[in-house]
N, C-alpha and C positions, 0 to 999 in steps of 0.2 A: 716848571715854568706854567704861568696862568694860560688861560683860554684865550685871553686877549692880548698878551704880550706878543711884541715883534719877534719873528724867528730870525735871527742873524743868517744872512747868506742864502735865504732861500730863492731870491729872484736870480740867483746865478744859475740856477738849475731847472728852471721851468720853461714854458711854451710861450711865454710872454701873452697868452690870452687871458688877461686878466680879469675880464667880465665873467668868463667861466670858472675862474678859480676859487675854491672853497677857502683858500687862504689870503684871500685879498686884503682882509683888514689886519692880517698880522705879517704882512709883508709892507717894508718901508716903500718900495716902489708902487705897490698895490695901493697903498693909502694916498699917496702922490697923486695916482690916476683918479681915485675917487674925488681928489679935492679940485683935480683940473678939469674933469669931464662933468657936463651938467647933471645932477643927480637925477632929472626928470627924462633922461634918454635922449635929450635933444642934443645935436652936435654943431649949435650955432651959438655956443657960449662966447659972448663979446670978451669975455676976460680970458679966454683961452691961450692966446698968443703973447699977451703981456705976461701971462704967469710962466710961459716957456722961456721968455725973456729973461725974468726974474731967477729962473732956476739956472739960466746960462750964466748969468753973472755971479751967482753965488758960487756955481762950480769953477768959474775963473778965478774968483777971489780964493777960494780953497786951493786950488792948483799953485797960486801965487804963493801963498803960506807956505804950502809944502816943500815949494822949491826954493826958498828962502831958509826954511829948516834944514834942508839937505845939501845946501850950498849949491844948488843947480840954478846956472844962469840960461833963464829961457830964452833971453833975446841975442845970445851970442855963440850960437854952435857952428864950430869951425866948418868950412865947405868940403874939406876931406872926410869929415864925420858924416856929415849930409850923403855925400856920395857913396860911401861905405855901407849906409843905412839903406839906401836906396837901390844899390846894386844886390844885397842879400834879401830885401824884399821881392825884388822882381824874380831872383832865382827860386825863393821860396813859393811865390805865387804859380810860376810855371810849373814847377814839380807838384804842386797841390792839385792845380787843373788837370795836371795829367793823370792823376791817381783815379783808379777805376770808381772809388767811392764819389769823389767829386763829380767825375764826368756822369754816372749813373744819377746822381741826386739831379743833375741839371736836365738829364735826359727824362727823368719822370716829370718834370716841371713841363716841360715841352710836350710831353704825351698827355698829361692830365689837362693841361689847358686846352690841347687840341680837343680832347673827349667831352668836355662839358661845353664846349663851343658848337658841337655837331647840331644841336637841336632836340636830340632824344629827351632830355631833361626838361627842356622848356615844353616841348609837346605834351608832356605827360603832367606836367603841372597845369597846363591850360585845361587839359582833357579832365582832371580831376576837380578843377574849379567849375567846369562847366557840370560835372555830376553832382557837385554841391550845390550849384543854383536850381538844379532839377530834382534833387532830392532822392539820386538814383541809389547811391550806396551808403550804407550806415558808416562805414570805414573811411569815407573819402576824407573826412577832417584828419584823422591819423595819417592815412597816406601822405596827404600835403606836408605835414607837419614831418614826418619821416624824410621826405624828399627835401624839405629845407634844412633839415638838421643835417642830413648827410652831405649836402651841399655845402654850408657852413664849415664843416669839419675838413672836407677835401680843398677848399678853397683857403682856409688857414694854413694848412701845413704844406701844400703845393709850394709856397714861398718859404716857409720855414725850412722844410727839409732840405732844400740845395744850399742854403746858406750855413746850415749845419753839418752838410756834408764837406763843404769847402773848408770850415773849421776844423773839422775831424781830419780832413786830409793835412791842413797844416800843422795841426797838433802831432800828428804822426812824426813828423820830421823832429820834432823836439821830444820825443818818448823818452829818450835816455836821462833828461833833465830831471824827472820826476821819479826814477826808479827806487830813490832812497825812501819815498812813502809807501805806505801800504796800499795795495789796490782801491781800498775803499775812498781815499783820499786823493787819488791821481785825477786832476782835472779832465785828461781825454776820456777816463772813463765815464766821467759826469756827463760830457759832453755826447759820448756815444749812447749811453743809458738814455737820455732824452730824445736823441734821436730814434732809437729802437721804438721807444713810446710813440712817438710821432707817427712811425711807420705803422706800428700795430693800429693804431687809430684811424690811419687812413685806409688800411685795409677793411677795417670794420665798415667804415663810410660807405667805400666802393661796393661792399657785399650789399650793404642796405640799398643802394641804388640798384644793384643788379637783380636783387628781389622785385623791385618795383617795375624795373624797365627792362624786362628779359631781350628786348629786341636790341639793346646796346650790349648784348653778351659779348660778343667779340672783341670790340674796343676795349671795355671794362676788364676781361680777361686778360688782355695784354698789359693793361696798368698793373693789375694785380701781380703778374708773373715779374715784372720789372721791380715792383715793390719787394717781393720775396727774395729776388736776387740781390737786391741792395741790403736787404735785412742778414743775409747769409754772410755777404762781403764784410759787413760789419762785425758780424759776432766772430768770424774768424780773425778779423784784424785786431779786434779788442775783446778778447775773452773774457776778461774780468769787468766787462762793463755793469754786469747786473749786480756786482759787489760793491758798487760805489753807492755810500749812503747821502742823499739828497736830504738837506735838513727840513724838516718838517714833512716832506712827502714819504720819506722812507723811515721814519722814526717812530 
């Protein structure tokens, strides 16, 4: 495979942070992101929503073609079938939400959101910016960048992790359906793997903040303990997660 060739399926097992991904130009979704987003880094591209509309239109056309090919009538689904689907879905969601992995994922979001809103981080950034203006500390620029980088990682994964934990809890209910495949090909192991990666990166980011803001130690340690608990739960529930081979990333 050439260095510029699209890697099939790579977007299924990523963290959706395209701007940070080294494979963005080898990913079908990543290339679309590059086309949609303004290349100058601006977010006011007037073509953004029209392009989204075009993508929706193409997707609906594709869905219609597949439905015709498969003999599926998208406009006429019996009410009994709808009711059955809804009942099964509601039951699965209830079971998934009650699972510890899902519950702790949501708890992490709430705690992380609380910690970054306490003011310790904002106060530290303001202090470092004042030092920069006064020329007090040679490492001020580096400190500011590390604080911003840590915050970026935390904010990204604090939304990503609860969603993946919910999905993991859902996939756990259907694990038997994939037992015929080897561990490295089972989708739930892929979800578990990228969730564990998100946890590891979050732990590192919180550790970075802890080094820079020791006065926030109590709160940050509470977050880290919760992340470690979530990590262990996933590792116990999905012991073969590390065996999953993500296209591009693990090859």
